[in-house]
N, C-alpha and C positions, 0 to 999 in steps of 0.2 A: 504493500500500500504506500502510495506516495504521500509524504508529509507536506502540508501546505506551509509555505514560507511566510514569515511575518512581514507585512509591508514595511518599507523603509522610508524614513524622512528624506524628502528631496529638497535641497536648497535651490530656490528659484532666483533670488537676487540678494545682493549684499551691498551695503553702502555705509558711509560713516556720517555721523551726525555731530555737529559742533554746536556750542551755545549760540543762541539767536543773536546775542549782542557780544561785542568784544569784552574780554576780561580785563579789569584794571591791572596795571603793572604791579601794584602792591599785592595783588592776589595771584601772581603767576607761580609762586612757590608755596607749597604746603609741607611743612615739616611734620615728621612722624613722632608720635609719643611712644613711650615704652609699651603701652597697650597695643598700639598699631604694629610696632616692629615685631612683637612676639608672634604675630600671625603670618609671618613671611613664608613659612613652610606648610601652612594649612591650605586647604582648597578655597576657591571662590565661594561666596554665598550663592546658592542656586535655588530660587523659589519662583513659582509661577502660578497663574490662575487660568482655570478652564471655563470658557463661556459657551453658551448656546448661541448659534446664529439666530438672528431675528427671523420670525416666521409670520406670514409668508414673505419670501424675497422675490421681488419683481424681476430683478436682474442681479444674479449672484456675482458676476464679474464687476459690475459697478460697485456693489457693496464692498468687496474686498479691496478694490483700488481706492475707494474713498476712505476706508478704514486705515489703510496703510499710510496714505498721505496725511491724514489727521494725526495718526500716531507719531509719525516722523516730525511733523511740525510742532506738536505739543511737547514732544521729547526735547526738541531744540530749545523751546522756551523753558522747560524744566531744568535743563543743564545750565542755563544761565544762573540759576539759584544754586545748583549742586555742581559747580564748575570743576571740583577735583575729579569728578567721574569722567571728565573729558580729557584728562591728562595721562601721564605715564610715570612709572617709577624710574628714578635715576640714582645710580650709585656714584658717589664721589670719593676718590681715594687720593691721599697725598702721603709722601714718604717723609718729608721734613717740614713741619712736624708730622708724625705719623697720625693719620686719621682715616676713618672709614664711616661714612654717613650715607643714609638713604633718605630720599625725599620724593615728593610728587611734583613734577613739572606740569603745571596745569594748562600750559599753553602750547608747547611744542610737541604736538601729537596729532594724529588723524581725527581724534575725537572718539565717540562711542560707536561701536559697531551695531548695525541694524540689519537683521536677516529676515527675509520672508521665505518660508518653507511650506511644503504641503505633505500631508500624510493621508493615505487612503484607508483611514479607519474612522470609526464612529466614536462618539463620546462614551457609549456603553462599553466599547472595547478597552477604554482607559480605566473607567471607574467600577465596572461590574465584576471583573475577576477577583477572586479571593485575595490574591497577592497583587501588589502593584506591578504591572508588566514592565519588563526591561526597556521597552520602547520609550517609556517616559524619560529615560536618561537622554534620549536623542532629541528631546524637545528643548534642550538647553545647549548653548554654545559653551566653549571652554571646558569640554569634557576632560576630566582628570587634571586640569591646569592647577598649579599652585600659585599662591599670591605673588611670589617672587617673579613669576612669568610676566607680571605687569610691566617689566622692563621692555618687553617686546610685544606683548599682547595688550589690547584695549582693557582699561580698568572696568569698563562696563560694556556688556554685550546683550542686546535684546533680540530674542528670536520669537517671531510671530509665526506660529504653525497653523495652517488652515486644515481642519479635519473635514470630513464629509458634512457633518452637521454642527460643527463647533469651531472655536478658535482658542488656541492656547498661547498665552503671553508669558514667556519665561525670561527672567533676567538673571544674568550671571554678573555679580558685583565683587570686585576685589576686596577681600576682607581686611586688608591693611588700611583701606580707605574708610571703612565704617563697619559697624556691627549690625545686628538685627534691627535695633531701634532706628538706626540711620537708614537702613535699607527700606524699611516700611514707610518712613517719613518721605523718602524719595518717591516710592511707588504711590503713596497717597497723594502727594503733590502733583505727580504726573497725571493721575486720574482727575484731580481737581481742575487742573489747567485744561485737560482734554474736554471736560464738560462745560467749560466757560463758553459763553456765547461769542465773545470777541477774542479772536486769536491773532489779531493783527497788532495788538498793543500789549504792554505789560499787564499780566493778569495778577491781581492781588491774591496771595496765598495765605492759608490759615496758620501754617507753622513754618516760617522761614528758618532754614538751617543756620546754625551758628558755627562759623568756621574758625573761630579763635581757639586753637587747640590748647588743651590743659596740660601743663607740666608740673611735676612736684616742685615745690619751692627750692630754688637754688639750681635747678636743672632746666635744660632747653634754652632756646627753641631747637638747638641742634644736639642730638645724642650721638656721641662718638662710640662706635661699636668696636669690641676687641677682636676683630677678624681681619684677615688678609685676603680671603677669597670666599665666595658664597658657598663653595663646597664644604666649608667648615660648619655650616648651619642649615643647609638645605638637604632634604631627602624627599624621594618620591614614594608616596604611600599607595599601595595597591590593596583595595578592600578585599577581604575574603568573601567566599560565596555565602551570601545571606538571603533569607527570605524577608520580604518587606510587606507589612500589612498595615492597614488603617483600622484602628479600633475606636469606636465611639462610646463616650461616657456622657450620659445625659446630666443635666443640672440636678435632677432629682437623685440620681445614683451617686453623684459627687457629694451632695448634701448628706446622704446616708453615711458615706465613708467618713466625712468630717465628724458627724455626730458620734459615730462608732469609735473613732480614734480618740476624740476628746473624753468620751465616757470611760474608755479603757484606761486612760492615763489620769483620769480625775482632774481635768483641766478644761479651759475654754479657749486656750491660746493657739491651738494647732489650726492651721489654715486649710482651706479646701485643697490647694495645690500640694501642700506638704502631705496631706492624707493620701491623695492620689499617687504621688511619687513613692510613698512608703509601700502602697499596695503593689505598684509595678516592681519595685526593688525586691520585695518578698516573693512575688510570684515568678519573676524571672530567675531568681536564685533557686527556687524550688524546681523550676523546669530544667535548670542546668544540672541538677542532681550532684551538687558539690559535696565533697567530704565534709564531715561535721566540723573539722577544725580549719577549713579553708577560709581565708580572709576574703571578704567581698565588700564593695563600697558603692555608694550612690553619690553621684556628682550632679551639681546643679549649675547651669549657666546663669550667672547673676549679674544684673544691671547695677553698676556702681554709681550711677548718676544720683540717685536719691540717697545714697549712703554717705556722700561727701558732705563736708561742712565748710563753707556753704554748699548746698546741693548744686550739681550741674543741671542745667535745664534739659528736658527731654529732647529739645531741638538741637542739642550739642551734636555736631556731625563729626563722627570719628568712632573709635572704639572706646568703650568704657565698660568693659565686662570682665568678669573673673569666673574661672571654673572652680566652684566651691566644692571641696571634698566634704560633703554634708553629712555623710554617715559611713562609718566603718565598723564591721562586726564579722565574727566568724559565721559561717553558714548555720551552725548549730544555735548560736545566740539569736540570729535574726529570725529563724523559723521556730525556735523554741519559745520565743516571746510573741506577744500579740501585735496587731497593727498599731495600736497607740504607742507602744514602746519604740517601734521603728520611726513613726511619725515625729515623736518627741525629739529623737536624735537629729532629724532634719530641721526641726523647728529651732533647736538650740544653735545649730550651725548658722542658720539664716540670721537670727537676731544678734548673734555675736559678730557678724560680718559688718562692722560699722566703719566709720571714718578712720579710726585708729588702725583697724585691721587692714584696710585698703592701703593706707600709707606705709604700713610695715611691709606688705607684700611688694610694693613698688620700690622701697628701699633695698630689699633683698634682690630684686631684679636688677637694679642699677649697679649693685655691687658685683653681680654675676649674671649678665644678660642671658635670658633663656628664650630660645626660639622653639615654639611648640612643635614636636614631631609626632604626628598622628600614630605612627606605628609603635611609639615608645611611651607616650604620655598617658595612655589609658591602658590599665591592666586588663587581662582577658576576663576577669570576673566582676568588672564594674558595670553599673548601669548609669548612663549619662543622659540626663534630661536637658535637652536643648530647646532653643527658640522660646516662644511665650504665647499663651492663649490670650494675652492682653493686646497683642498687635492687631491693628485694624487691617485685616486681610480682606474680609468680605464687603468692606465699604468702598472698594474700588470698582468703578464702572467705566466702560469704554464704548458706550453706545449699544451694548448688548444685554443690558440688565445686570443683575447680580451674578457673580461667578457661582458656579455649581460645585467647584472643588478646588482645593489647593494641593499642589504636588511639588516635590523637590527633585533635584537631579542626583547625580552620583556623589556629589561633594560631601566630604567630612562624615562618611558613614562607616560603621564598623559593627561588629557583633556586640550588641548591648546599647546601641545608640537609639534614643527615643526622642522624636521631635514633636513638640506640642503645637497644636493649632486651636483656634476657637472653632466651635462646631458651626456647621453651615446654618443650623437653625437659630444660633445665638442663644441668649438667655442664660449663659453660664455653663453650657455644655462644652466639653473639650474633646477634640480628636487627637489620638496619638498615632504617630507613624513609627512603628516598631521594627527594628532591624535585628534579626537573630539568625544563628545558624539553623539550617533546616530541621535538624533533630530537636533543637531546643524550642523552635517555634511550634512544632507539632505538640510538644509537651505542654507549652503554654496554652495552646488552643483547647486542651482538655483539662486545664487547671480549674477546679470548681470555684475557688475564691475569685479568680480573675473573670471567668465566664459570667458569674453571677452579677458582677459589677458593670459589665458592658451591655450595650444595647445596639440595635440596628439603626443605621443612619441612612435615610433615603434622600438623594439629591435630584432625582429625576421626576 
């Protein structure tokens, strides 16, 4: 019997988009902070939205041509506000005195890449299978690229892929330029400008990005790195074979988890997200069938903006995140105790991650700069909770109504990576994108504690 081959994404056209207006000379260089530099060996951020085509369509060709032109024009207007995304990375080295610095040249580059592609598949082919199909990785540019590649690759690449009945808009953004908060502020602003009636003039935006990068007192704006060549801190990470699934947790289910965790630990301080993270940590650890004495950990991607004194505004454009080792325990301890015990460990780690802790971690980094290596930074028995259900993902519209799904590319995934999204229905529900080895995923799918907390999410 002949096997049917999976349709391939076909690139139809490619161009480069520059900011609508020229960038002031004072803004042509963007220096990198320790938080930015630490990302040089990680992958680009790859997130995108899947939309239904309007129905009925009188002329499909006119629809896609008009959509592409409007996307390109509004992107150009958006890049005026987010001008570092149109630049490129530059390394500057000197021997006498010895220095090694990396910065963003915001002006001397082609701009952001824009790709129009087609895929002979339907929306149901993307969101109906139990596992996220591998073809989703082809909906993004910069496949397997690391952030240091921003020396020769665009810092932002947008791929618009036309499906039979839908459109996927996927962005790949260099992680040294910004974090998830920065990424979604860019995406939200692009949507806001796209929907504006007047595209010929400057469009007022709700959350203008703040480009004045924050440095610890006594440091910056130039960080001199203790390297002679990028081979000393760059590695190429190849993800292992994993299954990737989207699990939906309703607001009601999460409220029950929170109530259970607080009751079990006789407190009221454990949050909804801490309760959900504790559940995921426990259930994945059980699915891995680790020996009783094996150490396991739960890590949380934490936004430092609100933890600083004074706080950094949410519009701060750049990286301001920390991977918090929120919980560590042996398999026997984690599974021998209840949900509240695990959730309380996560709670304590979060509340203790204050301004003092942030500054201490930066001091340690400056004394011995660390570039995150995906293959070494995360141990094989950890659970890593990334992204945030607080990001405004489903508020983005590009003339096709509300998106029906969020999906991500190959980037920064490994066995134990969990990416969090707001649910499509809103109201406090959360979707989890879970990556696990096939044998562990099968065990998780039959874990009664986990299954009882999940619910079906319908997007069509």
